[in-house]
Legacy VTK file of the C-alpha trace (Angstrom):
# vtk DataFile Version 3.0
C-alpha trace
ASCII
DATASET POLYDATA
POINTS 301 float
0.079 0.101 0.410
3.147 2.337 1.005
4.357 1.537 -2.688
1.329 2.557 -4.256
1.035 5.700 -2.260
4.705 6.442 -3.267
4.011 5.970 -7.151
0.436 8.203 -6.737
2.312 10.865 -4.745
4.835 11.052 -7.931
2.490 11.207 -10.741
3.506 7.776 -11.656
-0.108 6.175 -11.604
-1.463 9.305 -12.442
-2.635 10.720 -15.723
-0.226 13.123 -17.376
-0.575 16.613 -16.693
0.162 17.644 -20.347
-1.933 15.280 -22.796
-0.320 16.771 -25.741
3.280 15.465 -24.860
3.817 12.090 -26.357
3.797 9.099 -24.655
7.099 8.321 -24.921
8.445 11.675 -23.212
5.732 11.797 -20.807
7.346 8.335 -19.175
10.180 9.776 -19.521
9.969 12.868 -17.371
7.675 10.699 -15.005
10.482 8.807 -14.102
13.160 11.398 -14.074
10.526 12.884 -11.096
10.408 9.616 -9.472
14.203 9.404 -9.388
14.372 12.351 -7.847
11.982 12.480 -5.232
13.780 8.883 -4.367
16.824 10.694 -3.591
15.219 13.335 -1.154
13.497 10.404 0.796
16.857 8.722 0.814
19.191 11.151 1.651
19.650 11.869 5.384
18.105 15.467 6.558
20.800 17.707 8.616
18.020 18.261 11.088
18.046 14.744 11.797
21.822 14.323 11.894
21.191 17.012 14.501
18.610 15.374 16.475
20.427 12.332 16.913
23.316 14.325 18.581
20.975 16.259 20.766
19.815 12.710 22.197
22.659 11.699 22.904
24.085 14.695 24.611
20.929 14.188 26.193
21.796 10.714 27.646
25.305 11.449 29.151
23.799 12.490 32.842
22.172 8.998 32.388
25.085 7.394 31.147
27.299 8.703 33.912
24.697 7.973 36.052
25.530 3.678 35.473
29.131 3.802 35.588
29.213 3.184 39.509
26.576 0.594 39.085
28.544 -1.072 36.142
31.604 -1.468 38.408
29.221 -2.541 41.413
27.993 -5.200 39.146
31.328 -6.155 38.484
31.967 -6.862 41.987
29.179 -9.131 41.937
30.307 -11.314 39.042
33.850 -11.540 41.079
31.929 -12.716 43.930
30.064 -15.559 41.976
33.402 -16.148 40.457
35.017 -16.648 44.092
32.267 -18.933 45.133
32.445 -21.152 42.257
36.206 -21.658 42.341
35.994 -22.089 46.414
32.955 -24.796 46.178
35.799 -26.251 43.114
38.631 -26.332 45.646
40.654 -23.909 43.953
41.210 -21.840 46.662
44.318 -19.259 44.994
41.713 -18.412 42.249
38.879 -18.001 44.920
41.460 -15.283 46.663
42.162 -13.348 43.472
38.259 -13.177 42.541
37.693 -12.003 46.468
40.229 -9.477 45.859
39.100 -7.935 42.527
35.354 -7.850 44.566
37.262 -5.907 47.103
38.588 -3.348 44.371
35.645 -2.828 42.347
33.192 -2.484 45.931
36.119 0.472 46.988
36.206 1.888 43.233
32.243 2.005 42.531
32.078 4.367 45.760
34.982 6.356 44.769
33.827 6.508 41.559
30.421 7.683 42.595
31.891 10.374 44.911
34.123 11.815 41.326
30.993 11.997 39.240
28.674 13.396 42.228
26.053 10.741 41.426
24.296 8.714 44.027
20.687 6.680 43.241
18.365 4.678 45.142
19.202 1.698 42.588
23.186 2.133 43.146
22.318 1.879 47.121
20.142 -1.344 46.659
22.755 -2.981 44.173
25.948 -1.930 46.288
24.374 -4.214 48.887
23.178 -6.999 46.643
26.435 -7.367 45.395
28.075 -7.256 48.799
25.745 -9.512 49.852
27.075 -12.203 47.146
30.436 -11.435 47.493
31.146 -10.675 51.674
28.590 -12.557 52.565
28.145 -15.782 50.605
31.710 -16.195 49.835
32.798 -16.269 53.533
29.966 -19.009 54.348
31.137 -20.791 51.223
34.754 -20.884 52.473
33.955 -21.659 56.056
31.329 -24.490 54.784
34.268 -25.695 52.729
37.263 -25.938 55.341
34.926 -27.560 57.451
34.150 -30.635 54.904
38.109 -30.533 54.070
38.295 -31.283 58.274
36.349 -33.513 58.199
36.707 -35.770 54.795
40.623 -35.084 54.246
42.556 -32.770 52.029
41.665 -34.033 48.548
38.165 -34.436 48.663
35.491 -32.470 47.186
32.029 -32.900 48.229
29.650 -34.124 45.467
26.476 -33.542 47.977
25.764 -31.334 50.737
27.465 -32.011 54.001
25.022 -31.134 56.743
27.569 -30.821 59.802
29.096 -28.191 57.575
25.988 -26.052 56.648
26.341 -24.377 60.010
28.747 -22.263 58.286
26.022 -20.333 55.907
24.778 -18.683 59.753
27.966 -15.951 58.905
26.023 -15.562 55.457
22.585 -14.905 57.151
23.814 -12.417 59.824
25.468 -10.969 56.713
22.473 -10.182 55.395
21.085 -8.333 59.061
24.166 -6.609 58.555
24.160 -4.808 55.319
20.015 -4.544 56.181
21.137 -2.956 59.035
23.427 -0.448 57.272
21.298 0.625 55.001
18.754 2.001 57.611
21.422 3.558 60.262
22.487 6.794 59.603
25.005 6.371 62.137
27.492 4.671 59.995
28.818 7.381 57.505
32.478 7.554 58.413
32.444 4.736 60.668
31.467 1.395 61.073
29.147 -0.382 64.406
29.961 -4.226 64.463
32.029 -5.515 61.599
32.005 -5.005 58.399
31.078 -8.119 55.707
34.189 -7.211 53.806
36.353 -7.685 56.953
34.377 -11.243 57.760
35.130 -12.559 54.228
38.535 -11.739 54.493
38.854 -13.215 57.473
37.645 -16.258 56.058
39.650 -16.135 52.951
42.667 -16.040 55.153
41.700 -19.076 56.866
41.529 -20.698 53.529
44.911 -19.263 52.406
46.724 -20.761 55.450
44.680 -24.103 55.252
45.934 -23.978 51.007
49.582 -23.098 51.547
49.634 -24.697 55.660
51.129 -21.396 56.812
52.643 -21.831 59.975
51.937 -25.109 60.196
48.284 -24.325 61.228
46.438 -26.124 58.295
44.981 -28.722 60.589
43.930 -25.951 63.168
41.892 -23.900 60.162
40.463 -27.301 59.188
39.553 -28.359 62.727
35.335 -28.556 62.976
36.015 -27.584 66.607
37.789 -24.591 65.805
35.569 -23.581 63.405
32.225 -24.388 64.614
34.096 -21.551 67.407
34.562 -18.916 64.825
30.729 -19.322 63.321
29.338 -17.371 66.707
31.862 -15.151 66.881
32.138 -13.640 63.239
27.693 -13.627 63.392
27.554 -11.707 66.735
31.058 -9.213 65.697
28.988 -8.246 62.431
26.148 -7.045 64.584
27.513 -5.944 67.637
27.504 -2.761 68.805
30.925 -1.856 68.975
32.442 0.919 67.047
34.870 -0.114 64.437
36.910 2.579 62.720
36.878 2.693 58.918
40.031 2.207 57.033
39.353 5.618 53.932
41.655 8.033 54.605
39.592 11.436 53.624
43.272 13.045 53.188
46.604 12.609 54.092
46.783 14.502 57.662
47.634 13.243 60.925
45.517 14.672 62.679
41.925 12.739 62.469
43.945 10.098 61.106
46.328 8.644 63.588
44.626 5.313 64.319
44.520 4.343 60.493
48.248 5.290 59.847
49.050 3.414 62.925
47.002 0.281 61.823
48.449 0.927 58.305
51.702 0.156 59.723
50.639 -2.594 61.507
48.643 -4.326 58.444
51.904 -3.753 56.371
54.067 -5.332 58.588
52.490 -8.796 59.377
51.574 -8.936 55.313
55.336 -8.895 54.865
56.121 -10.969 57.647
53.253 -13.807 57.528
52.516 -13.348 54.009
49.427 -15.326 52.706
48.927 -15.982 56.641
48.164 -12.364 57.240
44.901 -11.441 56.633
43.157 -13.397 59.206
45.561 -11.764 61.661
45.188 -8.219 60.185
40.895 -8.525 60.831
41.761 -9.941 64.432
43.934 -6.896 64.860
41.116 -4.556 63.598
38.467 -6.065 66.131
41.538 -5.655 68.721
42.440 -1.889 67.893
38.872 -0.645 67.616
37.794 -2.489 70.819
40.725 -0.896 72.926
39.780 2.596 70.815
36.496 2.444 72.198
37.319 1.647 76.033
39.725 4.539 75.734
36.916 6.718 74.463
34.485 5.716 76.756
37.088 6.510 79.651
37.565 9.904 78.680
33.758 10.454 78.325
LINES 1 302
301 0 1 2 3 4 5 6 7 8 9 10 11 12 13 14 15 16 17 18 19 20 21 22 23 24 25 26 27 28 29 30 31 32 33 34 35 36 37 38 39 40 41 42 43 44 45 46 47 48 49 50 51 52 53 54 55 56 57 58 59 60 61 62 63 64 65 66 67 68 69 70 71 72 73 74 75 76 77 78 79 80 81 82 83 84 85 86 87 88 89 90 91 92 93 94 95 96 97 98 99 100 101 102 103 104 105 106 107 108 109 110 111 112 113 114 115 116 117 118 119 120 121 122 123 124 125 126 127 128 129 130 131 132 133 134 135 136 137 138 139 140 141 142 143 144 145 146 147 148 149 150 151 152 153 154 155 156 157 158 159 160 161 162 163 164 165 166 167 168 169 170 171 172 173 174 175 176 177 178 179 180 181 182 183 184 185 186 187 188 189 190 191 192 193 194 195 196 197 198 199 200 201 202 203 204 205 206 207 208 209 210 211 212 213 214 215 216 217 218 219 220 221 222 223 224 225 226 227 228 229 230 231 232 233 234 235 236 237 238 239 240 241 242 243 244 245 246 247 248 249 250 251 252 253 254 255 256 257 258 259 260 261 262 263 264 265 266 267 268 269 270 271 272 273 274 275 276 277 278 279 280 281 282 283 284 285 286 287 288 289 290 291 292 293 294 295 296 297 298 299 300
């Protein structure tokens, strides 16, 4: 129908306006007009290009707003890969995926502040990504360590080991921790309770100690009794009212950052001396530093 209308529009199907013109000449004229008009239809109009460019420019703010969300999704992707690696016994690979999740978790917030963008969608995505990367992942690590302690070093589970399932209590309390964090306005600069990334780092540190038998502690960190004792402690720390200082530096001035500089020196020292075995001890140090700092502040007040 559209083709018929086009031919009717250009007069090809209509009668010639000049009946005295020979038929051959009239037909040639109609074909010429048809060719010219089709060229006009097919050639892009300048205003169309300008309109498309204007639409693209208008979409730039929306694109900029979603850059932090993309980084958050990378956090989620790396977290999923870390969990899969843990369950397949690929502990070193799981470590690197978890580190990548931590980097993405830091960068999404830094990018949002740099671009001066903030959205409810970004906040929800951040919590969901953290739930997987720093909630499910440490539960999976502790689960696998218990399985290793019960079954042996080279055994991979082919079905659920119920005796190891209490490890996922860590995941449940991580969910409570993240939900409370979203509605607690007191945790803008420091934390109340242990952050979920710290819980994940502690569990991953145990995993590395087992994998490399660091300090000869492989049997200790896979001992089910040791791990069963760790589970309630980690769960309690995530929801406890213990104030814990943040490791984020707003500036490099000593004033106001004394505890961060001291702890950073402590962490670097452990990293140099203990290498892969240092991660769990760094988190223990963070908890102890925060506890004694809280005692000092409470006595002074």
